[in-house]
Backbone as numpy.savetxt, mean C-alpha at the origin, in Angstrom:
# Nx Ny Nz CAx CAy CAz Cx Cy Cz
29.94 -2.53 17.09 29.13 -2.71 18.34 28.14 -1.09 17.93
26.72 -2.04 17.98 25.79 -1.21 17.59 25.13 0.40 18.30
24.86 1.15 17.99 24.17 1.92 18.78 22.85 2.12 19.18
22.30 2.02 20.14 20.54 2.07 20.55 20.33 3.56 19.90
18.90 3.45 19.00 18.50 4.51 18.41 17.93 5.64 20.44
17.53 6.59 19.94 17.23 7.36 21.22 15.82 7.68 20.76
15.30 7.77 22.01 13.79 7.99 22.31 13.21 9.24 20.22
14.04 9.87 20.38 13.98 10.78 19.09 13.64 10.42 18.10
15.00 9.54 17.63 14.99 8.89 16.57 13.50 7.54 16.04
13.77 6.97 17.70 12.78 6.07 17.49 11.14 6.48 16.72
11.04 7.56 17.31 9.26 8.09 17.07 9.59 8.80 15.57
11.06 9.30 15.39 11.03 9.71 13.97 10.98 8.53 13.15
11.45 7.16 13.00 11.54 6.19 12.27 9.97 5.42 12.36
9.30 5.44 13.57 7.85 5.08 13.44 7.07 6.02 12.93
7.47 7.66 12.86 6.06 8.40 11.81 6.68 7.84 10.43
7.82 7.24 10.28 8.38 7.38 8.49 7.71 5.98 8.18
7.28 4.65 9.25 7.52 3.20 8.70 5.67 2.30 8.80
5.49 3.73 9.79 3.99 2.84 10.55 2.91 2.78 9.04
2.87 4.01 8.56 2.03 4.08 7.48 1.92 2.90 6.21
3.34 2.70 5.82 3.99 1.25 4.95 2.89 0.04 5.45
2.72 0.27 6.68 1.94 -0.94 7.17 0.46 -1.19 6.67
-0.23 0.22 6.20 -1.85 0.48 5.47 -1.23 0.42 4.31
-0.80 0.29 3.38 -0.22 0.80 2.18 -0.42 -0.20 1.09
-0.67 -1.93 1.57 -0.78 -3.17 0.58 -2.80 -3.38 0.95
-2.58 -3.26 2.07 -5.14 -3.33 2.26 -5.29 -1.99 1.83
-5.00 -1.10 2.01 -5.10 0.73 1.13 -5.55 0.09 -0.18
-4.63 -0.71 -0.84 -4.09 -0.16 -2.45 -5.21 -1.66 -2.82
-5.21 -2.51 -2.19 -5.94 -3.51 -2.09 -7.43 -2.92 -1.99
-8.07 -3.00 -1.34 -9.52 -2.37 -1.00 -9.73 -1.29 -1.99
-8.64 -0.25 -2.52 -9.19 0.51 -3.36 -9.39 -0.07 -4.51
-8.76 -0.91 -4.75 -8.77 -1.67 -6.30 -10.15 -2.91 -6.38
-10.20 -3.37 -5.14 -11.62 -4.10 -5.02 -12.82 -2.94 -5.11
-12.73 -1.66 -4.90 -14.05 -1.09 -4.26 -13.89 -0.53 -5.88
-12.97 0.07 -6.47 -13.21 0.50 -8.08 -13.67 -0.52 -8.80
-13.07 -1.71 -8.45 -13.56 -2.88 -9.71 -15.10 -3.52 -9.25
-15.31 -3.21 -7.92 -17.27 -3.44 -7.64 -17.81 -2.48 -8.50
-17.59 -1.41 -7.87 -18.28 -0.46 -8.96 -18.37 -0.29 -10.29
-16.77 -0.88 -10.83 -17.24 -0.73 -12.23 -17.81 -2.03 -13.01
-17.83 -2.78 -12.07 -18.80 -4.31 -12.03 -20.13 -3.83 -12.15
-20.53 -3.37 -11.15 -22.02 -2.73 -10.93 -22.13 -1.95 -12.00
-21.52 -0.63 -12.78 -22.32 -0.02 -13.35 -22.13 -1.02 -14.71
-21.18 -1.68 -15.29 -21.12 -2.23 -16.88 -21.83 -3.29 -16.42
-22.02 -3.92 -15.59 -22.90 -5.31 -15.34 -21.64 -6.69 -15.99
-20.64 -6.72 -15.57 -19.64 -7.43 -15.55 -18.93 -8.10 -14.69
-18.23 -9.24 -14.02 -18.18 -9.93 -13.30 -16.71 -10.14 -12.80
-15.69 -9.46 -14.18 -13.74 -9.78 -14.03 -13.11 -8.42 -13.26
-13.91 -7.58 -13.69 -13.30 -6.05 -13.39 -12.64 -6.16 -12.17
-13.54 -6.61 -11.20 -13.17 -6.56 -9.64 -12.08 -7.56 -9.46
-11.63 -8.50 -10.28 -10.35 -8.95 -10.16 -9.14 -8.73 -10.73
-9.81 -7.70 -11.65 -8.73 -6.76 -12.47 -7.84 -5.92 -11.70
-8.84 -5.49 -10.75 -8.78 -3.93 -10.10 -7.72 -4.03 -8.99
-8.23 -5.38 -8.46 -7.63 -6.31 -7.22 -6.27 -6.30 -7.92
-5.85 -6.66 -8.57 -4.22 -6.92 -9.25 -3.69 -5.71 -9.46
-4.30 -4.50 -10.10 -4.00 -3.42 -10.27 -3.44 -2.83 -8.73
-4.18 -2.99 -7.90 -4.41 -2.73 -6.32 -2.46 -3.61 -6.14
-2.80 -4.50 -5.84 -1.69 -5.12 -5.68 -0.32 -4.52 -5.95
-0.14 -4.81 -7.81 0.57 -4.14 -8.31 1.38 -2.37 -8.10
-0.09 -1.93 -7.67 0.31 -0.68 -7.20 1.02 -0.42 -5.53
0.26 -1.04 -5.03 1.16 -1.28 -3.23 2.34 -1.41 -3.62
2.89 -2.51 -4.10 3.93 -3.24 -4.53 5.16 -1.78 -5.26
4.81 -1.55 -5.69 5.42 -0.32 -6.54 5.38 0.94 -5.63
4.81 1.28 -4.58 4.67 2.04 -3.65 5.40 2.26 -2.79
5.51 0.35 -2.36 6.08 0.15 -0.70 7.74 -0.19 -1.75
8.38 0.03 -3.04 9.71 0.08 -3.64 10.02 1.30 -3.04
9.10 2.00 -3.71 9.70 3.69 -3.73 10.32 4.38 -2.37
9.00 3.78 -1.36 9.45 4.29 -0.38 11.18 3.75 0.60
10.95 2.65 0.34 12.42 1.73 0.42 13.35 2.21 -0.18
13.24 2.73 -1.42 14.61 3.21 -2.32 15.27 4.23 -1.81
13.74 5.20 -1.36 14.12 6.49 -0.93 15.29 6.47 0.75
14.63 5.55 1.17 15.29 5.61 2.41 16.90 5.10 2.30
17.44 4.50 1.52 18.88 3.80 1.45 19.63 5.29 1.46
């Protein structure tokens, strides 16, 4: 029989996991903005894509760290 979490437990879990929702889009957006700025500064066209990929990788690593900490 599983126990239903009480109200305090629910809000504690929400406070822990709601920031995870914005983690991936935030990392990708940061990579896009940094890449776009560097593309503009250096007059290139590929740095945006490189930094988007780095943003995705950073987001996955952070997500794994958050979930591993909760085990």
